[in-house]
N, C-alpha and C positions, 0 to 999 in steps of 0.2 A: 913791421913787415918782415916776413921770413926770407925774402929774396936777397939778391945782391944789391949793391948800391948803384949799379949801372944798368941792370936789366939784361945783361948779356951772359956773363959766365955762369950765373946761376941757372939761367934757362937752358943752356947747353948741357950742363951737368945733370939737370933734372931729366931732360929728354933722353939723354944717353943712358941713364940708369933705368928709365922706365921702359923703353923700347915700344911698349904698347899702351896707348892711352884711350880708354873708352870714352866716347862722347855721349853724355847722359842728358836726356831731356826729361825732366821730372814733371809729370802731369798730376801727381798726387803727393803732397808733402810727406805723408806717412811712409812712402816708399823709399825716401832718400837714404835714411840711415841703414835699414836692413839691406838695401841694394849695395851700398858702399861696403858694408861688412861682408857680404857675399863675395864681392870682387876681391877684396883684400885677402879673404880666406883662400882664394884661388891664386894668390900671388900677384895680382894686379893692384898696385898701391897708388898709382898716380891717376887721378880721376878728374876729368873735365866735366863740370856741370854747366850746361848752357843757360843763357838768359832768354831762351826762346819761349818760355812760359812765365806766368806770374809767380811761379814758385822757385825760380832758379836761385835767386839770391838767398832766400830763406833756407833752401835745401843745402846750398854750399856752406852756409853758416852752421847748420845743424850737423853736417858731416864733419866739419872742422872741429866742432866742440865734442862730438860723441864718438868719433872714430879716430883715435890718436895715431894709428898706424897708416892712415891715408894721407897722401899728399894731394890736397884738393885745391882746384882753381876754377876760375870762371871761363866759360867760352861764350862766343857770340858777343864779345865786348865791342861796343860800337862808339862809345862816348867817354869823355873824361869822367862823367858821373858813374859809369859802369866800372871804370878803374878805381874810383873812390870806394866802391863797394868792396873790392878786393882788400884795400887798405884798412877799411873799417873792421872787417872780419878776420884780418890777419891771414888771408889766404896765400897759398904758395906761389901762384902764377896766374897769368891771364892770357887767353888766346883771342885773336880777332880774325874774322874772315877777310879783313882788308887792312889798309894802312893809310888812313887819311893823315895829312900833315898835323892837324890838331891832335889826333889820337897819339901819334908818335911823340909829339912834344909833351903831352900830358904824361905818357908812360915814362919818359926820360926824367921829367921833373919829380915824379912820385917815387922813382927808384924801385919800380915793380919788375919782377921777372916776366917780361911781356914778349909774346911771340906774335908779331904782325903777320897778316895773311897777304899773300902775293900770287899772281899768275904770270906776270910779264917781266921782261928784263928791266923796263923802266921803273916798275914798282920795286924791284930788288935794289936798283940804284938809289931810289929815294930812301929806302930803309938804311942802306949802307951809309948814306950821307949823314944820317943821324946816329950812326954807331951800332945799329942793329944788324947782326950777321947770322942770326938764327931765326928762321921764318917758317910759317905754315904755308904749304903749297895747297891751295884750295880753289875750287873743288878738284881734287887730284885726278880722278879718272876723266871727268868731262873736259878738264883743262889740258889733256894730252897724255896723261898717265906716265908710266915709267919712261917712255921715250922722251917726254918733255923734260923730266928731271935730269935724265942723262945729258941732254943737250945743254941744260943750264950749267952743268959742271964745267963746261969749257970756258966761258967768259967769267964765271964766278966760282973758281975752285975752292975758295975759302968759306963760302956760304954753306950752311947746313940747314936741312929742311925736315919738317914734320908733315908729310903729306896726309891729308884728310879729305874724305868725300868720295864715296863709291868703292872704297877698299873693303874687301871681305877676308874671312879667315883663310881662304885658299891661297890668296896672293900676298898675304902679309910678309912672308919670308922673302919673296922676290923683291919687294920694295926695300926691305932692310939690307939686302945684299948690295945696294947702291952705296958707294962710299960717301956720298953727300947727304944720305938720309940717316938720321940718328934715332928716329922714332916714327911710328905711324899712329894715326887716330882712326877710330871707327866706332860705329854704333852697334855693330853686330854682336858685341860681347854681351849686351843686355837687351834681347829682343823684347819689344813692348808687350807681347802676349804673356811672356814669362814674368815680366815685372808686374803686370796687372793681376796675375793670379798668385803672386808671391812665391814663385818657384825658385827660391834662392839657391837650393841645392843644384839645380840645373845650371844656374849662372856660375856658381863656384866651380862646377865641373868643367864648364867651357873655358873659364879663365885659366884653370890649372892645365888643361890640354894645350891651350894657346901658348902659355909661358913655357911649358915643357918642350914644345916644338921649336920655339925660338932659342932655347938653351942649346 
């Protein structure tokens, strides 16, 4: 496995370096590698490929094998079996929309750079009890948006977040200005219509524009 032995410091370093993480849901396996190459060409190297379709695991494995400049991980990780897929394919990280006790225990045992999902103070405390201090705030906008993450900084000043869900290109910079936000995730970098028609140039251009704006 490419991550840290604790699942903590590696995740923080990865997110801090990435700043922007596209959330990719692959509906056609042949799209996975060219899509990844298009994003990497635009400067977006850290890619979350979700398990929301039957192609997720295969797509992540293909990108890991064929796009060496990409840092690829799985999203929508729900079970220990999903985490084992990360281990099997030597993926760089894993994201979950939630944080069940069984999933936290499995991530700790496997030594995966794992980012559990949270919404509430109680969920944050449960993650902290197991040593996870880097978390995914999901779904970011419906769960309270920027105001909610600001409020969480009070009782949890040492926790760092990657908000995902409802964030778009226009408000990415505002999220990243928060001191407790190290990266944001979003699906807007790869619109389904552009992926379907293979408009890789448009995706590269959008990625380049987004990274330039954050710089």
